[in-house]
C-alpha positions as a printed Julia matrix, in Angstrom:
168×3 Matrix{Float64}:
 109.91  120.53   91.38
 107.58  119.21   94.07
 108.61  119.05   97.73
 106.79  116.37   99.66
 106.27  115.71  103.35
 105.52  112.0   103.9
 104.27  110.4   107.09
 102.25  107.48  108.34
 100.75  105.9   111.43
  99.87  109.03  113.36
  97.05  107.19  115.17
  95.19  110.4   116.12
  98.35  112.12  117.36
  99.89  114.98  115.42
 103.26  116.05  116.77
 103.64  119.85  116.77
 106.88  119.47  114.8
 105.05  117.97  111.79
 103.58  121.23  110.51
 106.82  123.16  111.01
 108.9   120.42  109.36
 106.63  120.45  106.32
 106.21  124.25  106.03
 108.38  124.39  102.87
 106.73  121.36  101.26
 104.29  121.66   98.38
 102.24  118.62   99.38
 101.75  116.32  102.37
 101.17  112.57  101.84
  99.92  110.28  104.6
 100.28  106.48  104.21
  97.4   105.49  106.51
  96.37  105.0   110.11
  95.53  108.67  110.38
  93.15  108.48  113.28
  90.87  111.27  114.41
  91.58  114.88  113.5
  94.9   114.45  111.67
  93.57  114.9   108.11
  91.58  117.95  109.09
  94.67  119.69  110.41
  97.03  118.71  107.56
  94.51  119.61  104.85
  94.6   123.19  106.14
  98.4   123.3   105.89
  99.14  122.05  102.35
  97.51  120.05   99.53
  96.97  116.64  101.12
  96.82  113.06   99.85
  96.12  110.06  102.07
  95.0   106.45  102.2
  93.13  104.84  105.01
  94.77  102.32  107.34
  93.56   99.39  109.38
  92.77  101.51  112.5
  90.82  104.12  110.57
  87.05  104.3   111.06
  84.36  104.35  108.41
  84.4   108.13  108.15
  88.06  108.1   107.13
  87.53  105.08  104.85
  84.8   107.0   103.09
  87.04  110.05  102.54
  90.26  108.27  101.53
  90.93  105.18   99.38
  92.79  102.0   100.26
  95.04  102.47   97.22
  96.01  105.81   95.7
  97.67  105.86   92.29
  98.81  109.21   90.93
 101.66  110.91   89.07
 104.08  113.44   90.44
 106.75  115.08   88.26
 106.48  112.26   85.72
 106.7   109.4    88.2
 103.92  106.97   88.98
 103.23  106.75   92.7
 101.28  104.02   94.49
 100.41  104.61   98.12
  98.63  102.11  100.36
  98.81  101.31  104.03
  99.58   97.61  104.37
 102.21   96.55  101.9
 104.93   94.48  103.48
 108.5    95.2   102.49
 110.87   94.03   99.74
 111.11   91.19   99.0
 108.24   90.11  101.28
 105.28   92.07  100.06
 101.89   90.85  101.23
  99.89   88.68   98.82
  97.55   91.49   97.72
 100.47   93.7    96.81
 102.24   90.9    94.93
  99.12   90.31   92.83
  98.91   93.96   91.88
 102.64   94.22   91.13
 102.29   91.42   88.59
 100.21   93.73   86.41
 101.23   97.23   87.42
 104.52   98.49   88.85
 104.86  102.07   90.08
 108.07  104.07   90.11
 107.57  104.69   93.83
 105.66  102.39   96.22
 104.75  103.96   99.58
 103.23  102.14  102.5
 103.07  102.39  106.28
 101.67   99.9   108.86
 104.91   98.27  110.12
 106.11  101.38  111.95
 109.55  100.53  110.53
 111.31  103.29  108.6
 112.68  101.78  105.4
 113.77  103.21  102.04
 115.29  101.05   99.33
 115.15  100.2    95.66
 113.66   96.86   94.71
 115.5    95.35   91.72
 112.81   92.64   91.4
 110.45   95.36   90.13
 112.72   97.47   87.9
 114.35   99.31   90.82
 111.03  100.57   92.09
 111.65  102.9    95.02
 110.07  101.52   98.21
 109.39  104.0   101.0
 107.92  103.4   104.46
 108.25  106.61  106.54
 107.95  104.73  109.85
 105.46  106.01  112.4
 104.88  109.65  113.37
 102.43  108.91  116.17
 102.65  107.7   119.75
 100.88  104.32  119.35
 102.94  101.26  118.5
 106.21   99.58  119.26
 108.56  102.03  117.5
 110.87  103.94  119.81
 111.46  107.05  117.67
 108.73  108.91  115.73
 109.84  109.4   112.11
 108.71  110.88  108.84
 110.34  111.82  105.5
 110.82  114.88  103.38
 111.82  114.56   99.71
 111.86  116.37   96.38
 110.78  115.1    93.0
 111.77  117.03   89.91
 111.38  115.83   86.34
 111.37  112.11   87.34
 114.3   112.5    89.75
 113.89  111.87   93.5
 116.38  113.9    95.54
 116.98  115.42   98.97
 115.28  112.5   100.71
 115.71  113.07  104.4
 114.5   111.36  107.54
 113.02  113.61  110.18
 113.07  112.31  113.72
 110.36  113.74  115.98
 111.67  112.38  119.26
 110.77  109.38  121.35
 107.38  107.72  121.09
 105.09  108.86  123.85
 106.64  112.3   124.17
 104.4   115.33  123.66
 105.88  118.3   121.78
């Protein structure tokens, strides 16, 4: 079993509740737009995976890929920052999905929390954790915690960090 803390769009702001909320997780995954200092903190907390986002500078783009494909508990995961949402994926994502479909597709960028299965791609699980930072139009900062065990996703829960712009 692997417990995962998933967030995106921190934009250089790391809410104090993030580390505490992910203390029982085995890994932390970040779906882009990290901003300054976020990776350095989270890498000290748990094993850390991330992709760069459109606001990330060259230093972050050098450290993290645009697309990250990996396996977790027998499932294929694809994480990228800009993906769109079912059924309206962006053109780059649609091209890739023609040849390769993951079990779980994770993206950020929209700041809109959304979890659903996409029957057009074999019930691929689509996850966008919303935005955990203070920049953007979202009103509530969100992230997700979930478990994967032997190809089964369970205990998926949304964590609300409070209103955007609040410091905790």
